[in-house]
N, C-alpha and C positions, 0 to 999 in steps of 0.2 A: 381459410374459409371453406366450409363444407360445399362440395359440388356433387352433382348427379348427372351422369351421362346416359342418355337414352338413344338406342340405335333404331333407325327406320320407323319412326312413329307412323301409325296408319289411322285414318279417320274413315270409317266404313259407312258413314251416312252424312252428307254434306250438301247444303244449299248454297250455290254460288251466284244465282240469279243471272242477269244478263246485262249487256250494255255497260253504262257508267257504274251501276252498282257492282257488277262483276269486277270492273277495274279497281274499285274501292276496297273490296273485301278479299279478293284472291290472295294478296300477299300474306295475309295472316295465316293462311294455310300452306301455301306453296313454299314459303321460306322455312317452314318448320317440319311439315309432314312429307314423307317419301311418296305417298299415294293417298288418294281419297276417292270414295264412291260418290260420284256427282249425280244429284237427283234430277230427274227429267221434267218436273212439273213447272215448266216455264210458261210465259204468256202464250207462246206456241209450243205445246208440249212436244218433247222429243219422242215422236211415235214411230220413226223409221231410221234406218241406218244412215241415210244422207243427212238427215237433221243431226244425228249423233256426231257424225264425222265433222260436220261444220261447226258444231258447239265445241268439240274437242280442239279444233284449230283455233277458235277464238280464245279458249283458255290458254293454250300453249303459246299463242302470240304475245301473251301478257307476262310470261315467266320463262325461266330457262328450262327448256324441255328436258335437259339432262338432269334436272334436280327435282322434278315433280311429275308424277304420272296421275292424270285424271282417269279414273275407271268409270267408263261411260255406261249408262243404263238406258233401256227402252221402256217408255210408258206403254203399259198394256191397254189396248182398246179392243172393242168387240170385233174390229176389222183386221186385227193382226193375224197374219197368215204364215204358212210354212215357208213360202218363198222369202218373205221378209226376215224371218228368223234365221234362215240359212244365210242370207246376206249379212246379217248382224254377226253371225258366228264367224264368217270369213273375215270380217272387219275387226275381230278381236273382242267384240262385245260379249260378255258372259253373264250379265245380270239383267233380269227383267224386273220392273217395278209395277206392282199392282196397287192402285188407289181405289177404294170404294167411292163411288160417285158422290161428290159433295162432302167427303169426310174431313178435308183439311184444305189448306191454301193450294190453289191450283189443281184441284181434283175434279173440276166441273166436268171434264171429259173422261172421267174414270169409269169403272165398270159398275153397272147398276145391279146386275144379277151375277154374283160371284161364281155360283155353281151352275150357270147356264151351260147349255151344250157347247156353245162357241168357246166360252172360257175354258171349259174342261178340255176341249180339243187343243187349245193353246198350251195348257198344262202338259198334255200328252206330248206334244211337239217339243216343249221345253225339256222334258224328262229325256226324250229320245236324243236330243242334241246336246245334252249336258249343261244346260243353263242353270243358274242360281235364280230362284224366285224370291224376291224381297217384297214383303207385304206390309202396308200400313193397315194394321188389323183392328178396325173399329166398326161397330154397328152404328146405327143412327138413333140409338136408345139413350137412356139417362147417361149423362157425361161420365160419371164415375164407374159405370158398368160396361161401357162400350167395348173395351178390350176383352173383358171377360165373356161378354155376349158373342164375340167373334171367335172365341176358341173352338166351337164345334166346326167352323169352317177350316181352321188350321188342322183339326183332327181328321176331317174328311180328306184333305189334301195328303196328309201324312200317311193315311191308311191306303189310299187309292193310287198314290204316286210315290211309292216307297224309295224310289231312286232319284227323286226330284228334291234336291237340297233347298229347303225353304227357311227364310229368315223372318222371324218376328221382329220387325223393326221397332226401334225405340221402345222396347218392352217397358211397361209402366206399372203393371199389376202383378203382385207376387204370385197370383194363381197361374199366370202364364209360365212361370219357371217350372212348375210341375209338368206342364205340357212339353216343354223343352226336354225334360228329363225322360218323359215317357217314350218319345219317338226318336230313333237314331237320325232321322233326316231333318229334324227341326233344330234350328239354331236361333240366335238372337243378337241384337245389338243393344248396348246400354249407353245412355247419354250421361254427361256430367250433371245436368240439372235433375234428372230422375233419380240418381243415386245420392244426391245431396240435399234435396228439398222435398217438401210435401205441400198439400193444398194450403196449409197455413201460410206459406210464403207468398201465396197469391192473394189470400183473403184475410188472413189472421190479424193483421194490423192495419187494416184498410186496404183497398184494392191496389195491387201492384201490377199494372198491365205489362210490365217488362218481364214478369214471370209467367205470363199466360202463353200457353203452348198447347198443341194437340199431338199426341194424347195428353189430356190435362194431368197435372201433378196429382198424385193420389194421397193416400193416408200415410202417416208416419210408419205404420207397420209395413206398408208396401215399400216405402223408401228404404227402410232398414234391411229388408230382404234383398232388394236389388243391390244395395251397397255391399252386403256380404258376398254376393256373387261376384262383384267387381274386385273387392279386396282380395278374394281368394283366387282371382284369375280363372273363373269357371271355364272349363275346356270348351264349352259350346258357345261362349259369349264373347263377342268382340266389341271394341270401343267404337261407337258411332256418335259423333257429337250432336247431329241434327242442328247444327248451327244454322240459323235462319234469319238473315238480316231483314229488318223492316225499318223504314224511316221512322224517327221519333214521332212525326206527325201522324203516321198510320197507326202507331201503337196507342196514341192518345185520343182516337176518335171514339165515338159511342159504340161502334162495332170494331173494337181494337183488333188489329191483326194478330193472328196466332203465330208465335215463333219467338225463339230466344237466340240472341247473337252471342255465341260463346267463343268463336274462333280466336279472338285476341288473347284469351286467358287460359287456354285448355291445358297446356303442360304445367305451368305454375300452379294452377288450381288443383289439378289431379295430384301433383306432388305434395301439395299442402294437405289435401284430404287423406291421401294414403299414409303420409307421415303421422297425422293426428290419430290414426287407427293402427299404428305400428305395423304397416304392411307395405312399406316403401320398396321392399325387395320384390314385390309382385307387380309393380307398376310396369316394368319392361315387358313382362308377359302379357299383361292386360292391353297395353297401348300398341303392341306390335305383334308379338308371336302368335296370339290367338287369331288375328286377322290373316296372317300369312298361312297358318294351318287351315283355318275354316274356309277361306276363299281360294285356296290353292294357288297363292301368289308365288311366282318365281322370277319375274322380270320387273324390277323396280329400281329406282335410283337409291343408292346407298347414302345414308345420312347418319351423322353423329351429332346430337343436340345436347349441349351442356347447360345445366341450370345451376345457379349458385343460391345458397341459402342466405338470401338477404331480401329485405322487404321489397315488394312490388305493389305499388298503389295503382289500381285499375283506373284507367281514364274515365272521366264522367261522360264523355262522348267520343265517338269515333267519327271523324268527318270523312264523307264520301263526296264525289262530284255532284251528288243529288241532294245532299244535306247530312244531318246528323243521324247516326245510329247509336242507340244506347246499348253498351255491352252488358253481359250478365255481371251482377254485383258491382256495378259502377261505383267507384269511390272507395271500395273495400280494399284492405291491405292484405296481401297473401305473403306467406313465408318464403316462397321461392320465386326467383326471377330468371328469365332467359338470359 
């Protein structure tokens, strides 16, 4: 039987939630990935070092600390100051996360004016201290144009803070790739869903709320451009799943929650996708090496994950202590299994 071994998989954008949901979803990442960048947009956002350290302890209490490293982030607010950033740096936190206010789940406390004097001062401190700035880059405009409309802000940051490494999180618009190419301090993460699906997978055959996410899936042309960047293991692009669990009941409401739960299927799905496009030899670089290079990772648990080329039927539901969560492509059969 054909096998594939991947060393030190990395997920550079992950939602683990908190409490019982954290307990239910953490194993799908902690058992497979060496490290993951953990998002800070909880019910009480992770806005300071003390909250980040407490959240880290919660995560590590639920898994073997020697086998998984949660890479903690700080949620940028208007009140974030130099003293707090210095504390974060001492605690080993190296990533700041910026959410435009109201742009996505848990962003109500985000930044309203991205280029305000206060926020620009935070960027200056971040550059001086050597932080990485990760941004959910969307305007409040027409949904398919929101990332494109945000690009001038990325350009302003890239030009005015040239030593501040800035990440376009879950890049979804092909035009954003041009911006990544243009500036040496701009990087990106790509999700499984944005490289494999388009808006047709949300609306084309009837509404599919389990494919609804932010940023929204774009056109087939966008999806193909992003897929090629992943298949070629673009040197400035890392894998970040943006796996975001919501209860089935929350997805099926009139205002369905935005987020795709992909954690249980990531490596088999990526192996299947890369094999279908004759690029399996680049999966190791995309899933691990680019993150190690782009985020300057040196200290993480060593893992060797072997997949077998045999069918894997994705569960229809994943049960958590709070109820059912529907995984991406529930019921579909993939070519590779863990």
